C-alpha positions in Angstrom: 107.9 88.2 118.9 111.2 90.1 119.8 114.3 88.3 120.6 115.6 89.1 124.1 119.2 90.2 124.1 121.9 90.9 126.6 124.0 94.0 125.7 127.6 94.2 127.1 129.4 97.1 125.6 130.1 99.2 128.8 133.0 101.6 128.3 133.2 101.4 124.5 133.6 104.9 122.9 130.7 104.2 120.7 128.4 102.8 123.4 125.8 105.5 123.3 125.4 105.1 119.5 125.1 101.4 119.7 122.5 101.6 122.4 120.3 103.9 120.3 120.8 101.6 117.2 119.9 98.5 119.3 116.8 100.1 120.7 115.6 100.9 117.0 116.6 97.5 115.7 113.7 95.5 114.5 113.0 92.0 115.9 115.1 92.4 119.1 114.9 94.0 122.5 117.5 94.6 125.1 116.5 93.0 128.4 119.6 93.9 130.3 122.8 95.9 130.0 125.8 94.0 131.5 129.1 95.5 132.7 131.4 92.6 132.3 131.3 88.9 131.4 130.4 87.7 134.8 127.4 89.8 134.7 126.6 88.3 131.3 126.9 84.8 132.6 124.7 85.4 135.5 122.0 86.8 133.4 122.4 84.0 130.8 122.0 81.5 133.6 118.8 83.0 134.7 117.3 82.4 131.2 116.7 86.1 130.4 118.0 86.1 127.0 118.4 84.2 123.7 121.5 86.1 122.4 124.4 88.2 123.7 125.9 91.2 122.0 129.4 92.2 123.3 132.1 94.7 122.6 135.4 93.5 121.3 137.2 94.7 124.5 134.8 93.4 127.0 136.5 92.7 130.3 137.4 89.1 131.0 135.9 87.8 127.7 137.5 84.4 127.0 136.8 81.4 124.7 135.8 79.5 127.8 133.0 82.1 128.5 132.0 81.9 124.8 131.8 78.1 124.9 129.8 78.2 128.0 127.2 80.5 126.4 127.1 78.3 123.3 126.6 75.3 125.6 123.4 77.0 126.8 122.3 77.5 123.3 122.9 81.3 123.3 124.8 82.7 120.3 127.3 85.4 120.9 127.8 88.4 118.5 130.5 91.0 118.8 130.7 94.6 117.8 134.1 96.0 116.8 135.5 99.4 116.0 134.3 100.6 112.5 138.0 101.1 111.6 138.7 97.4 112.1 140.1 96.0 108.9 140.2 92.3 109.7 144.0 92.2 109.8 145.8 89.2 111.4 146.0 89.5 115.2 143.5 92.3 115.1 140.3 92.4 117.1 138.2 90.5 114.6 140.8 87.8 114.3 141.1 87.5 118.1 137.3 87.3 118.5 137.1 84.6 115.8 139.6 82.5 117.6 137.4 82.7 120.7 134.6 81.0 118.7 132.6 84.1 117.9 131.5 83.8 114.2 129.2 86.9 113.8 131.3 90.0 114.2 129.8 93.3 113.1 131.1 96.9 112.9 129.8 99.1 115.7 128.2 101.5 113.2 126.0 98.7 111.7 122.6 99.9 110.8 119.6 98.9 113.1 118.1 96.9 110.3 121.2 94.9 109.8 121.9 94.3 113.5 118.3 93.1 114.1 118.7 90.8 111.0 122.1 89.4 112.3 120.7 88.7 115.8 117.6 86.9 114.6 119.7 84.9 112.0 122.1 83.9 114.7 119.3 82.8 117.0 117.7 80.7 114.3 120.9 79.1 113.3 122.1 78.4 116.8 125.6 78.4 118.3 128.4 77.5 115.9 129.7 74.0 115.9 133.4 73.4 116.6 135.4 72.8 113.4 139.1 71.7 113.1 141.3 72.8 110.4 144.6 71.8 109.0 146.9 74.0 106.8 149.6 71.5 106.1 152.1 73.1 108.3 155.1 71.5 110.0 157.1 71.6 113.2 159.8 74.2 112.7 163.5 73.5 113.4 163.5 76.5 115.6 161.0 79.2 116.5 163.4 81.9 115.2 163.4 80.2 111.8 159.6 80.2 111.8 159.6 83.9 112.5 161.9 84.7 109.7 161.3 82.0 107.0 158.0 81.6 105.2 156.0 78.5 106.0 156.6 75.9 103.1 153.5 74.7 101.3 152.8 71.1 102.0 150.1 68.7 100.8 146.9 69.4 102.6 145.8 66.8 105.0 144.4 66.2 108.5 146.8 66.7 111.4 146.0 63.8 113.8 145.7 64.1 117.6 146.5 60.8 119.4 145.6 60.7 123.1 147.6 58.2 125.3 145.3 57.2 128.1 144.9 54.4 130.7 143.4 53.6 134.0 144.8 54.3 137.4 147.7 52.3 138.7 150.6 53.8 136.7 150.5 51.4 133.8 153.1 53.5 132.0 151.1 56.1 130.1 153.8 58.7 130.1 156.6 56.3 129.2 154.7 55.2 126.1 153.6 58.7 125.1 157.2 59.9 125.3 158.5 56.8 123.5 155.9 56.9 120.8 156.5 60.6 120.1 160.3 60.1 120.0 160.0 57.2 117.7 157.7 59.1 115.3 160.1 61.9 115.2 163.1 59.6 114.7 161.2 58.3 111.6 161.3 61.8 110.3 157.8 62.6 111.1 157.4 66.2 112.7 155.7 65.5 116.1 154.3 67.6 119.0 154.3 65.9 122.3 152.0 67.5 125.0 151.6 66.8 128.6 147.9 67.3 129.6 148.0 65.2 132.8 146.1 67.3 135.4 147.1 64.9 138.3 150.8 64.8 137.9 152.4 65.3 134.5 156.0 64.1 134.3 157.0 64.5 130.6 159.3 67.3 131.4 161.1 65.3 134.0 161.5 62.3 131.8 163.1 64.4 129.2 165.3 66.4 131.5 163.5 69.6 131.3 163.2 70.6 135.0 161.7 74.1 134.7 158.7 75.6 136.3 157.1 77.0 133.2 154.3 75.1 131.7 154.1 75.4 128.0 150.5 73.9 127.9 149.2 76.4 130.5 150.8 79.3 128.5 149.2 78.0 125.4 145.8 77.8 127.3 146.0 81.3 128.4 146.7 82.4 124.8 143.7 80.3 123.6 141.4 81.7 126.2 142.3 85.3 125.0 141.9 84.4 121.3 145.6 85.0 120.5 146.7 81.4 119.9 148.0 80.7 116.5 150.5 78.3 115.0 153.5 80.5 115.7 152.4 81.2 119.3 151.9 77.6 119.9 155.4 76.8 118.6 156.8 79.6 120.8 155.2 78.0 123.9 156.7 74.6 123.0 160.4 73.4 123.5 162.4 71.6 120.9 164.2 68.6 122.2 164.9 66.8 118.9 165.1 68.0 115.3 161.5 66.8 114.7 160.0 66.9 118.1 158.5 69.8 120.0 157.2 69.4 123.6 154.4 71.2 125.4 155.4 70.8 129.1 152.6 70.2 131.6 151.6 71.7 134.9 154.4 71.9 137.4 151.9 71.4 140.2 148.7 69.4 140.3 146.8 72.2 142.1 147.1 74.3 138.9 144.6 72.2 137.1 142.2 75.1 136.8 144.5 76.7 134.3 143.5 73.9 131.7 139.8 74.7 130.8 138.2 72.5 128.2 137.4 75.2 125.7 141.1 76.4 125.7 142.5 72.9 125.5 140.2 72.1 122.5 141.6 75.2 120.8 145.1 74.1 121.4 144.6 70.7 119.7 142.9 72.5 116.8 146.0 74.6 116.3 148.2 71.7 116.9 146.8 70.0 113.8 148.1 72.9 111.9 151.6 72.9 113.6 152.3 69.1 113.2 151.0 66.2 111.2 150.8 64.3 114.5 150.3 65.4 118.1 150.7 62.9 121.0 148.9 63.9 124.2 149.6 62.3 127.6 146.5 62.7 129.7 145.5 61.7 133.2 143.7 58.6 134.3 140.4 60.1 135.6 137.5 60.5 133.1 134.8 60.8 135.8 132.3 63.6 135.1 130.4 63.7 138.4 131.4 67.2 139.1 129.3 68.3 136.2 126.2 67.7 138.3 127.2 70.2 141.0 125.0 73.2 141.5 127.3 75.5 139.6 127.3 74.2 136.0 130.0 76.7 135.0 132.5 75.7 137.8 135.8 74.4 136.6 136.0 70.7 135.9 139.2 68.9 136.9 138.7 66.1 134.4 137.4 68.5 131.7 140.8 68.8 130.0 141.1 65.0 129.8 137.5 64.4 128.5 137.9 67.3 126.0 141.2 65.7 124.7 139.5 62.3 124.3 136.7 63.9 122.4 139.1 65.9 120.2 141.4 63.0 119.5 141.3 61.0 116.3 142.7 58.0 118.1 143.1 56.9 121.7 145.9 54.5 122.8 144.6 52.7 125.8 147.5 51.5 128.1 147.2 48.7 130.7 149.6 46.7 132.7 150.2 43.0 132.1 149.2 41.6 135.5 145.8 40.4 136.9 145.0 43.6 138.5 146.3 45.7 135.6 144.3 43.6 133.0 141.1 43.9 135.1 141.5 47.7 135.1 142.4 47.8 131.5 139.2 45.9 130.5 137.0 48.2 132.6 138.8 51.1 131.1 138.1 50.1 127.5 134.5 50.1 128.2 134.6 53.4 130.1 136.4 55.2 127.2 134.0 53.7 124.8 131.1 55.2 126.8 132.8 58.7 126.6 133.8 58.7 122.9 132.0 55.7 121.3 133.2 56.6 117.7 137.0 57.2 118.4 139.5 54.7 117.1 141.1 52.7 120.0 144.5 51.0 119.9 145.2 48.9 123.1 148.8 48.6 124.3 149.7 46.2 127.1 152.8 47.3 129.1 155.2 45.4 131.3 154.8 42.0 129.7 156.6 39.3 131.7 156.4 35.9 133.0 155.1 35.5 136.5 151.6 36.3 137.6 150.2 35.6 134.2 151.9 32.2 133.9 154.5 31.0 131.5 152.7 32.4 128.5 151.7 36.0 129.3 151.1 37.0 125.8 148.5 34.3 125.3 146.9 35.1 128.7 146.6 38.8 127.7 145.1 38.0 124.3 142.6 35.6 125.7 141.4 38.0 128.5 141.1 41.0 126.1 139.3 39.0 123.5 137.0 37.4 125.9 136.0 40.4 128.1 136.7 43.5 125.9 136.3 42.2 122.4 139.7 43.5 121.3 143.2 42.5 120.5 146.3 44.3 121.7 148.0 46.4 119.1 151.2 46.0 121.0 152.7 44.0 123.9 155.6 45.8 125.4 158.1 43.9 127.4 159.0 44.7 131.0 162.4 46.3 130.4 163.3 48.1 133.7 166.9 48.6 132.8 166.1 50.5 129.6 163.6 52.7 131.5 166.1 53.4 134.2 168.8 54.4 131.7 166.4 56.8 130.0 165.2 58.4 133.2 168.8 58.7 134.7 169.9 60.6 131.5 166.7 62.6 130.9 166.5 61.2 127.5 164.1 59.1 125.3 164.7 55.4 124.7 165.7 56.4 121.2 168.8 58.1 122.7 169.4 56.2 125.9 168.6 52.6 125.0 168.6 52.1 121.3 169.0 48.4 121.3 166.6 47.6 124.2 163.6 45.3 123.6 161.2 48.0 124.8 162.6 50.6 122.4 162.2 48.1 119.5 158.6 47.4 120.4 157.8 51.1 120.6 159.5 51.5 117.2 157.2 48.9 115.8 154.2 50.6 117.4 155.3 54.0 115.9 155.6 52.4 112.5 152.1 51.0 112.7 150.8 54.5 113.7 152.7 56.4 111.1 151.5 54.0 108.3 147.9 55.1 109.0 148.6 58.9 109.0 147.5 60.8 106.0 150.3 61.9 103.6 
């Protein structure tokens, strides 16, 4: 039985030749010719086809569209100009970054074309794979452009998501503090602000600009042009070993952070730095996925995608009765989303008062009894240190070196660094 295929090569100089070859290809039949990716998505949603064949320059083709087709179980194959030689940043390289694994020359024979399509359908869409090249955060982007990348011992660049429930438990303060402490220990670190509800990493570090490094990286990822050098270009260096991808300047720009693009960013980040710390928003609800339009943007999609991509999730809660209740529920919620990910629980703003005279014991008892975990770190309530850092637009490493909070974050960073692959 012939495999039904969508053909989207309108406008390509070799369109007529490809149409003739496709019609003669054994084992496949073209059920519809599409003019752009929107036409492809509509036809795919109707269940007309089991594979899609696109031109390398198809209008509005992005990694998000490819991921959406793969989610429907529809493999995507691409045709490129026969003169394409697979050079870096060429059409083949760009399509590969979008997630298209099967790329064929436009002058492919009918027999080979039919075989490629049927093989792709039998194999199914490709799985997402992360790679690590042993790279490092450059001292400057200019140096990266001119100097060869040194060879380091191969390993797995780790992605650490800093997450917590609603109620401002201090996620961003801890994400910034952890990244700064890792960098201060000589570990090249990338700090990213992926909070779609109100990221403030740039403000905390005194970078009051309107340009979002993460959004720019997402655009590059969607077009298949994101690589290690491009990601470093979108980031800003704030310390010798610390690069920062600033977040959205306004919460209503959340549609710029599509899950497929965000996943690509973290995969490239593994090549850029041994550790990436990501500050993400509080909400992980997925109710919007049951809307009538399954391809509609998901506000929490970037958050969920980051949790799924992360090697470790630091769950942050506040040391008060309300904060602990939210934290315990949050631990169960995140385990439901990513059951296999490593969790490290951090309780912030520890102080005497609402938890009695022994707040540390109260926190440990509550977490052990109701969540089955122990806190990896208990961070003291040190408002003076936080105020000093915020007023200077600096991390605690620079603004409050001797504070109790800084020392606790330093110990947390040491524990994290000890578990990183060398």
